[in-house]
Structure formats: C-alpha cells, structure tokens
N, C-alpha and C positions, 0 to 999 in steps of 0.2 A: 487384789484388785476386784471389785464388786461390779458386774455387769449391769448397766441399766437398760433393759429392753422396753421401747417405749412404742415400735412400731405395732400396728393393729393388724397382726397376721390373720388370714382367713383359714382356721384351722378346719372349722365346721365346713367350709367350702372343699375342701380337700378330704372330707370323710370318707368318701366310697372308695378312694384310693388306700387311704391309709387303713380303713377296714379289710380292704381286699388284700392288701400285703401282709396285715397279720394273719387273715385267715389260711393264706397259703403258707406262711411261717410255720404256723401251727399245725397244719395237715402235714407238711414237712417233718417236722420234728416228730410228730406222733408215727409218721412213717418209719423214721430212723430207729425211734425206740422199738417198734414193733419188728423190724426185719433185721436190725444190726445190733440192737440193744445197748446196754452200758458196760462199759469196761470196769466191772466192779473190783475193788481192791480188797486187800488181805482182811479188812474190818468185816467183810461180807463173805467171803469165800475162805478164809482160813489159810494154812500154808505151813512152813517149816518155821519152827522156832530154834535158835542156836544161842546158846551160852558160851561164851569164850572169855578166855583171860590171856592177855599179853604179858610178855616179860618185862615191859617197862609201860610206863604212862602214855596212853593214845587218846586223843580228841576224838569226839564222835563225827566232826565235819572230816578227818581223816578217813575214818572208816566208810562214811558216806562215799567219798570220792572213789574209793576202791569199789563198793558195791556198784557204784552207777557204771564203773567199767566193766564190770561182771553181769551187767544186764539186771541189777536189781535197786535202781536208783530211787524207786519208791518204798524201799523197805522201811518198816519202824526201827528206829535204833535207840535205844535206851541204856545209857551209862548208870553202872550201880556201885562202881569204883573207880579208883583212878586208872585200873588197869583191865576192868572187866566191863562187858558190854553184853545186853541182850538183842539179839538180832532176828526180826520178825518178817520172814520172806514170804511173797505173795505166790508161792509156788509148793506143791507137793513132792515135786520132782525131786529125788535123792540126788541125781546127777548134778542139777543147778545149785543144790546145797553144797556139794563136794566141790564144785567150781568156785563158790564163793569162799569157801574155807582155805583153797588153794591159792586164790588171789591174795587173801590175807596174810598167808604164810610167806607169799613172794616179797609183801611189801614191808610186814613188819618182824620178819623172823619165826621165831617159835610162836605157836599159837596152841593154847590148851582147851580142847572142847570139853566142856563140863557137861553140856547137855544139847542132844539133838533130837528133836522129836516133832512129830506131825500136831499142828494143834486146829481147833475150830475157829470158825468166824466169831468174832466179837459181837456182831449185830445179827442174832440167831433169827430164824423164822418167827418165833413168839416176840422178838423185840420189834420185828418189821411190823407185824399185825398191831401190836400196842401203837407204835408210830403213825400207823395208817388212822387206828381208831381216834388218836389225840387229835391227827389232822382235821379229821371230819368235825370233830367236837370244836376245834378252833375256828375253822370256817362259819359252823354253825352260831358260835358265839359273835363271830363278826357281823353277820346277817342280822342277828337280834340286836346289837349295839347300833348299828349304822341304822337300822330301820326306826329303831326308838329316837336315836340323835337327829336324824333326818327323815329319809323316807325310804320305803321298801325298795323302791326302783334303783334308787342309789346303791342300796346294799347290794343287791344283785349284780348291779355293773361292776361294783367295786371286787367283789369276788370274781368275776368274769376277768377282770384285768391281772388279779393275782394268779389264776389259773394260765392266762396267756404269758406272764412273765415266766411263771415257774416251767412250763411245757418249752419254751423256745430255748431256756437255760439248758435244761435236759437235752434237748435235740441238738444242741451245739456241742454238748460234753459227748454224745453218742457219734457226732460227725467227725469230730476231733480224735476219738478213741482216747481221751483223757480218762485218767482213774478216777473212779469215784470211790471216797471213803467217808468217815464221820465227819471229819471237816467239812466235806463239801455239803453233806446234809445241815450243817450249821450255817454254812453261807447261803443255802437256799432258805432257810427260816429267817435270815437276816435279811434277804431280798424281800420277802414276804411284807416283813413289817415296814421296810424302806418304801416299797412300793404303795402299800397301804397309806401312809403318812402322806407321801405326795399326793394320793388321789382325794384323800380327806380334805387337803388343803384347796383343792379346785372346787369340791362339792361344798364345802363350808362357803365359799364366795358364791357359788350358784344360789345358796339358800339366801344369803344375805341380799341379792338382788331378785329374788322370787317374787317380790312385791310387783317389779316391773315386767312380769311374764305377758300379760295381756298387750301391752305396749310394744315391747320389743319382739316378742314370739319366743320359742324356745331355742331355736337355732341361735339367733342374734345374742339371746342372754347366756348361754353356754359358751359361746365364741368370745364374748367381753370378759366372761369370768375367767376363762383360761388364760386370756392375755393380760388380765390385771395380777394374776398370781405367776406368770411367765418367768419374771425376773428373779423370784423367790425359788421357783422350781430348777430353773437353770444353775443359778448359784450355788443352791444347795448340792446339785448333782455333782458340778465343777469340785467344790469342797471335799466330797467325797472321794471323787476319782482320782484325784491327784497322789493321795497316799495309797490307794489300792494299786494304781499303776506301778508306784514305787515298790510296793510288797511284789508284785508279780516279777517284775524287770529283776530285783535285786534280792528278794526275800528267800531265796534257794528253792531246791526242788521239792522240800516237804511242803512249804506254804504255797506253791505256785498256783495247785490246783484250785486251792481255797481262793485266792486272789482272782484268778481268772472267772471263778464262778460268781464271785461279787462283781467283777468287771462288766461281764455279760448281763448280769442280772441288773445292774443300775442302769445300764444303757437302756435294757428293756423296760425296766420300770419307768423311767423318764419318760420314753417314748409313749407308754400306755396310758399314763397320768394325763399327758398332753393330748396325744392324737386319737386314744381308743376309748377311754373310759366316757369323756365327754360325747362322742361321737355316737357311741352304743346308746347314751341316755338321750340324746336327740333323736336318735331313729326310733327309738321306743315311744317317744312322746308323739312323734309325726304320725306312726303308725296307731297309737292307741292314746289319744289325748288324754289328760287328766286335769282336773279342775285346780286353779290356782289356790 
C-alpha cells in the first residue's frame, strides 16, 4: 500500500527542536565512541583460527548453534567440504578455543583438529587508513558534484546530514555493544548512499521552487519542498524497512548486526532528510542571505 501524505506539516517551524535533538544525539554518540568505543569484531582484532573435520557431514548452522552456546556466536564459519569447516573466533585465548573444541566433540563426537593457530585482523591498520582516505575523497566528490548540480550550500548541508546519520549509527552500536565487522562497514556505506539520495530528492524540489524564493521566503520554500516530496520519502523508507526488519528478526546472528545497522541508518537518514537537511539550509540562509 502506498501512503499519500497530503497534510502540510510545519517542519521548519519545528527546526529548532529537531536540530537541538540531533545535536544532543550526535554529542552523545561521539561521547560513547570516545569513552566506550566500539566492540570490534574478528575482522579488526584477529583471533583464533581452527580447521576441524568431523566423522560425518555436519551443517554450518549446527556448528554455529554449538559455538553460540560456547560464547562464540559471532564466529566466522566456512565449510570447505561436507565434513570440514574453518572457524575464525574473535578471541586469542587458548582456553576459549579449547572450550569450543570440547563443545563440538560433545555435540558431534569425534573431531579432528587439522589446524589451530592465531591469526591477525583482516582489516589491518593500512586498510583502515586507505578506507579513511577513500571516505574523504568520496565526501569531496559529493561536495563537488552537488555544488555543480545545485549550490555549494546544498552540498555542505548534504554532507553534514551524512555525517549526522553515520555518527548516530556508530553511537548506537557503541551503546548496544554490538559487534562491528566488515559487513557493518558495508551497511554504513549503504546508509550514506541511501541518505544522500533522500536528501537530493528534497533539494531537487527546492531548486525547482527556487524562482519563488522572493515571494515565499526561504523557510516557506523549504517547508513546501519537504512536504511535496514527503510521500515519496516515507514510502521509499517503508519499502526498504520491511525487508531489513525481516532480515534482522529472522536472518540469523551472522546478518543481524548488518541488518540492525541498516535499520538504524535508514531511520536516521529519513529523519535527517526531512527534518535536518532543510532546517540547516534554512538557518544558513536566514543568517547569511544569498541572492535568488
């Protein structure tokens, strides 16, 4: 069902409240990241790698169930044959690795350990630095593109909304203590693209209405543009949320954190596109008017 929202909601009239709320959320998120940090997974910290073979075919789901009971529910499990699996555990503790092997033997009987060794992180320091550089270049590209396509102020506000969504998502994961792995990074990048698309839709309507700036004023123009695109924004978000919620509830522990990051990011992105990006743009023009 497609929702048709026709009500003229005064989003810009609520801009001081929404901007204050976002400021609080961003500050709290940064505080959590600074003092509590993130629960980095095995992709970033390394751990134990075990290669084991069973006396009979065993499914990955069965192995994961045993590992979850042994406190290693987020371990990476890869089957390479009907009887063999590679298990990557987020712990360097030999005792924890032996507990996992004991649990596997209790459940499946004889287990042959072909390899048990400590391994380094997949995402090492060099990769993290390269990712940071790539992110800066991407944000710079977004600034240039939106400046050329729209206006410089639109570009700055769009990037600010992206930072808002990303920081809140990271803060939520820090608060909840959820594990951060490479799929989480993929989710954050997806959120950036999703949020930017929503914001661009609103600003494209602002540009179309720009000729009426002198008659309506910046605040009214932005508010009208948000309302004109509101049905599209809400329906797009709901269409995306339904499968993401399904993934989170029934996708299993491996994909749960990925789905949760998307869930938080989509909500934050929709909120920023409707309540934050336009509010920032309006406040900027009120404080420093620009010719129409």
